C-alpha positions in Angstrom: -12.9 11.9 0.9 -11.0 12.0 -2.5 -7.3 11.7 -3.0 -4.9 12.5 -6.0 -1.3 11.6 -5.7 1.0 14.6 -6.9 4.4 12.8 -6.5 7.1 13.2 -4.1 5.0 12.0 -1.2 2.5 14.9 -1.6 -1.3 14.5 -2.2 -4.3 16.6 -3.1 -7.0 15.5 -0.8 -10.3 16.4 0.6 -11.6 15.5 4.0 -15.2 15.4 5.4 -16.2 18.7 7.0 -13.5 20.8 5.2 -14.5 23.3 2.6 -11.4 23.3 0.5 -9.0 20.5 -0.5 -5.7 20.3 1.1 -2.2 19.8 -0.5 0.5 18.1 1.4 1.6 14.8 3.0 -0.4 12.3 5.0 1.2 10.9 8.1 -0.5 7.7 8.4 1.2 6.9 11.8 -0.9 9.6 13.4 -4.1 8.1 14.7 -6.4 10.9 13.8 -5.3 10.7 10.2 -5.2 6.9 10.0 -9.1 6.3 9.9 -9.6 8.9 7.3 -6.7 8.5 4.8 -5.4 5.0 5.3 -7.9 3.2 3.1 -7.5 5.5 0.2 -3.6 5.6 0.3 -3.8 1.8 0.6 -5.9 1.4 -2.5 -3.6 3.8 -4.4 -0.4 2.2 -3.6 -1.7 -1.4 -3.6 -3.0 -0.8 -7.2 0.2 0.5 -8.4 2.4 -2.2 -6.8 0.2 -5.2 -7.2 -0.7 -4.3 -10.9 3.0 -4.1 -11.8 3.6 -7.4 -10.1 0.9 -9.4 -11.6 0.2 -7.7 -15.0 0.4 -10.2 -17.8 1.1 -13.2 -15.4 -2.4 -14.5 -15.4 -1.6 -15.9 -12.0 -3.7 -13.7 -9.7 -6.5 -11.1 -9.7 -4.9 -7.9 -8.3 -8.4 -6.2 -7.9 -9.6 -9.1 -5.8 -6.4 -8.9 -3.7 -7.0 -5.1 -3.3 -10.6 -5.5 -2.3 -9.8 -8.3 0.2 -7.0 -6.6 1.9 -9.2 -3.4 2.1 -12.0 -5.4 3.7 -9.7 -7.1 6.2 -8.2 -3.7 7.2 -11.7 -2.1 7.7 -12.6 -5.1 9.9 -9.6 -4.7 12.0 -8.8 -8.4 11.2 -5.0 -8.1 11.8 -4.4 -11.9 11.9 -6.1 -12.4 8.5 -4.5 -9.3 7.1 -1.0 -10.6 8.0 -1.8 -14.1 6.6 -2.9 -12.6 3.2 0.0 -10.1 3.1 2.5 -13.0 3.6 0.8 -14.9 0.8 1.1 -11.9 -1.7 4.6 -11.3 -0.4 5.5 -14.9 -1.2 4.4 -14.4 -4.9 6.8 -11.4 -5.1 9.7 -13.4 -3.6 9.1 -16.3 -6.0 10.8 -16.3 -9.4 9.6 -18.2 -12.5 12.2 -20.6 -13.7 14.4 -19.2 -16.5 13.8 -20.8 -19.9 16.9 -22.6 -21.1 17.7 -24.6 -24.2 18.7 -28.2 -23.7 20.8 -28.3 -26.7 22.2 -26.5 -29.7 24.4 -23.4 -30.3 24.3 -20.7 -27.7 23.2 -17.3 -28.9 25.7 -14.6 -28.1 24.1 -11.2 -27.9 26.3 -8.1 -28.4 25.0 -5.2 -26.1 26.1 -1.7 -26.6 26.4 0.2 -23.4 23.9 3.1 -23.1 24.1 6.3 -20.9 23.3 5.3 -17.2 24.1 1.6 -17.6 26.1 -0.3 -15.0 27.4 -3.9 -15.2 24.9 -4.9 -12.6 21.8 -3.3 -14.3 22.8 -5.0 -17.6 23.3 -8.4 -15.9 19.9 -8.1 -14.1 18.2 -7.0 -17.2 19.5 -10.2 -19.0 19.2 -12.4 -16.0 22.9 -13.4 -16.2 25.4 -12.8 -13.3 27.6 -9.7 -13.7 30.7 -11.7 -13.1 30.0 -13.9 -16.1 29.1 -10.9 -18.4 32.4 -9.3 -17.3 34.3 -12.6 -18.0 32.5 -13.2 -21.3 33.4 -9.5 -22.4 37.0 -9.8 -20.9 36.7 -6.9 -18.6 37.0 -6.7 -14.9 33.8 -7.0 -12.8 34.5 -3.6 -11.3 35.2 -1.7 -14.6 33.6 1.4 -15.2 31.7 1.1 -18.6 32.0 3.5 -21.4 29.0 4.6 -23.5 29.1 2.7 -26.8 31.2 -0.2 -25.3 30.2 -3.6 -26.7 29.6 -6.4 -24.3 29.0 -10.1 -25.0 26.1 -11.7 -23.2 25.0 -15.4 -23.7 21.3 -16.2 -23.9 21.5 -18.6 -20.9 23.7 -18.7 -17.7 27.3 -19.4 -18.6 30.6 -17.9 -19.8 32.1 -17.2 -23.1 35.7 -18.2 -22.9 38.4 -17.4 -25.5 41.1 -20.0 -25.4 44.7 -19.1 -25.0 47.9 -20.9 -26.0 48.4 -23.8 -23.6 44.8 -24.1 -22.3 43.0 -27.5 -22.3 39.3 -28.0 -22.0 39.9 -30.3 -19.1 41.7 -27.6 -17.1 39.3 -24.8 -18.1 36.2 -27.0 -17.2 37.6 -27.8 -13.9 38.5 -24.1 -13.1 34.9 -22.9 -13.9 33.2 -26.0 -12.4 31.5 -27.2 -15.7 31.1 -30.5 -17.1 32.8 -31.5 -20.4 29.7 -33.3 -21.7 27.7 -30.1 -21.4 30.3 -28.1 -23.0 30.2 -30.6 -25.9 26.3 -30.4 -26.0 26.4 -26.5 -26.1 29.2 -26.2 -28.6 28.2 -28.6 -31.5 30.5 -26.8 -34.0 33.7 -27.7 -32.2 35.6 -30.2 -34.3 37.5 -31.6 -31.5 37.4 -31.1 -27.7 40.9 -32.4 -27.3 42.6 -29.8 -29.5 40.9 -26.4 -29.5 42.9 -23.7 -31.3 43.9 -20.5 -29.5 41.5 -17.7 -30.1 38.4 -20.1 -30.2 35.5 -18.9 -28.4 33.7 -21.7 -26.3 30.5 -21.3 -24.3 30.9 -22.9 -20.8 27.3 -23.5 -19.4 26.6 -22.7 -15.9 30.1 -21.6 -15.2 31.1 -20.4 -11.7 33.7 -17.8 -11.1 35.3 -17.8 -7.7 35.0 -14.3 -6.5 34.9 -12.6 -3.1 31.5 -12.2 -1.5 29.7 -9.0 -2.3 29.7 -6.1 0.2 26.3 -5.2 1.7 25.4 -1.8 3.0 23.0 -0.8 5.9 19.5 0.3 4.7 19.5 3.3 7.1 22.0 5.3 8.8 22.1 4.8 12.6 19.1 3.5 14.4 18.7 0.7 16.9 17.6 -2.8 16.3 14.5 -3.2 18.4 13.5 -6.7 17.2 15.7 -9.3 15.7 15.1 -12.2 13.3 13.5 -15.3 14.6 10.5 -16.4 16.7 8.9 -13.8 19.0 5.5 -12.8 20.4 3.5 -10.8 17.9 3.2 -7.2 19.3 -0.5 -6.9 18.1 -1.7 -10.4 18.2 0.2 -11.8 21.2 0.7 -15.0 19.5 4.1 -16.7 18.8 5.2 -15.6 15.4 8.2 -15.9 13.1 9.7 -12.5 12.6 11.2 -12.8 9.2 13.4 -9.6 9.4 14.7 -7.0 11.7 13.1 -3.7 13.0 15.2 -0.7 13.1 13.9 2.3 15.2 14.2 5.4 13.0 12.0 8.4 12.5 11.6 9.5 8.9 15.1 8.5 7.8 16.2 8.0 4.1 16.1 4.3 3.3 18.7 3.1 0.8 19.3 0.0 -1.2 21.8 -2.4 0.5 23.2 -3.6 -2.8 22.8 -2.9 -6.6 19.6 -4.3 -7.9 16.3 -3.8 -9.7 13.1 -2.7 -8.0 10.3 -5.5 -8.6 7.8 -4.1 -6.2 7.0 -0.7 -5.0 3.5 0.0 -3.4 1.1 -0.9 -0.6 1.7 -4.4 0.7 -1.1 -5.0 3.3 0.3 -5.2 6.9 3.7 -4.0 5.6 2.2 -0.7 4.6 4.2 1.1 1.9 6.9 -1.4 0.8 9.7 -1.9 -1.7 11.2 -5.1 -2.9 14.6 -5.1 -4.7 16.0 -8.1 -6.6 19.9 -8.6 -6.5 22.2 -11.1 -8.0 22.7 -14.6 -6.8 19.1 -15.2 -5.7 18.9 -12.4 -3.2 16.0 -10.0 -2.7 15.6 -7.2 -0.1 12.4 -5.9 1.5 11.9 -2.4 3.1 8.6 -1.9 4.8 6.4 0.6 6.7 7.7 3.5 4.7 6.1 7.0 4.7 7.2 7.7 1.2 8.3 5.7 -1.9 10.8 7.2 -4.3 11.3 4.5 -6.8 9.1 2.6 -9.3 9.0 -1.0 -10.3 11.5 -1.9 -13.0 14.0 0.9 -11.9 17.6 -0.1 -11.3 19.2 1.2 -8.2 22.8 1.4 -6.9 23.9 0.3 -3.5 23.3 3.3 -1.1 20.8 4.8 -3.5 17.8 6.4 -2.0 14.5 4.2 -2.1 12.2 6.1 0.2 11.6 7.5 3.7 10.9 5.4 6.8 7.6 5.8 8.5 4.8 3.7 10.3 2.4 2.7 7.6 0.6 -0.6 7.8 0.3 -2.8 10.8 3.0 -0.8 12.8 3.2 0.1 16.5 5.4 3.1 15.7 7.9 4.7 13.4 10.5 2.2 12.3 12.0 0.3 9.2 11.2 -3.4 8.9 14.0 -4.9 6.7 14.1 -8.4 5.3 16.8 -10.3 3.3 15.7 -13.1 1.1 17.8 -15.8 -0.5 16.3 -18.2 -3.1 12.7 -17.2 -1.9 13.4 -17.8 1.8 13.9 -15.1 4.4 17.4 -15.2 6.1 18.8 -13.3 9.0 20.1 -10.0 7.6 22.8 -10.0 10.2 24.5 -12.9 8.4 25.3 -10.4 5.6 25.1 -6.9 7.1 26.5 -5.5 10.3 24.0 -3.7 12.5 
């Protein structure tokens, strides 16, 4: 069998015993197609997804990962396949610590808004919370940006505050939950911390802005939750198993982003089948698994409610559904804490 991805979920493929190649979709949840096509589609998507994840990192060998998952799948070793998949998923969910300077002047970058930019996409690209970019640029966090507009972005987490008449550093530091000694360290050019002239811009490291919690959307319209978050009996292995997400019974429904974010993985993920991982602000990530079609690519910015793919039953799945996970600071949490299902 040979396989060529044509885009949009379509493939050019040949099957043993057929004279001419076929153009169309491969429904992996159908048993008669699974044995012929699953391995080739797995290699195709795993190569794209894992290479995008580990390229340049030097921390893993994606080719070895692909071969091992392929071997486990051919052997029908579901338990080991699940274990190796979880290990790779853990790498996706982990973030390398951001590089920050211990002292010295903060660098303020001036960013000019380009077509298609949103405050969230700019903030994610520079690894600074959108609320701090908005406050530093003196705009509302819900503002619609104009092409050509200039934003001020610090080179580390924090806020650029412009002092107004009557402001004191003690009051500002308390409001934004920052330490005065850290302000002094990161603003060595300030002549005096007691008397700061109105109009002076001061960098407040690791500032926190009290804002309402973000709104989350459902990943699919409709559908019934068939398995919740928590310990359960594994449907294939029969063992006690921590279900790190929820399962929603849907048949080929459009899957959408639950919040603004950036795609950091899109491809084959072992027992999760075709999967997508989106990184959001405040240490959150979301996972969408068992998809029949992927419509985004790694590095792409997506809006809340934007289409990611089509639900399906790829990977180690007992039937068509969406497996959805919500991760905070590298650990899965119950999605129902943020989203109403």
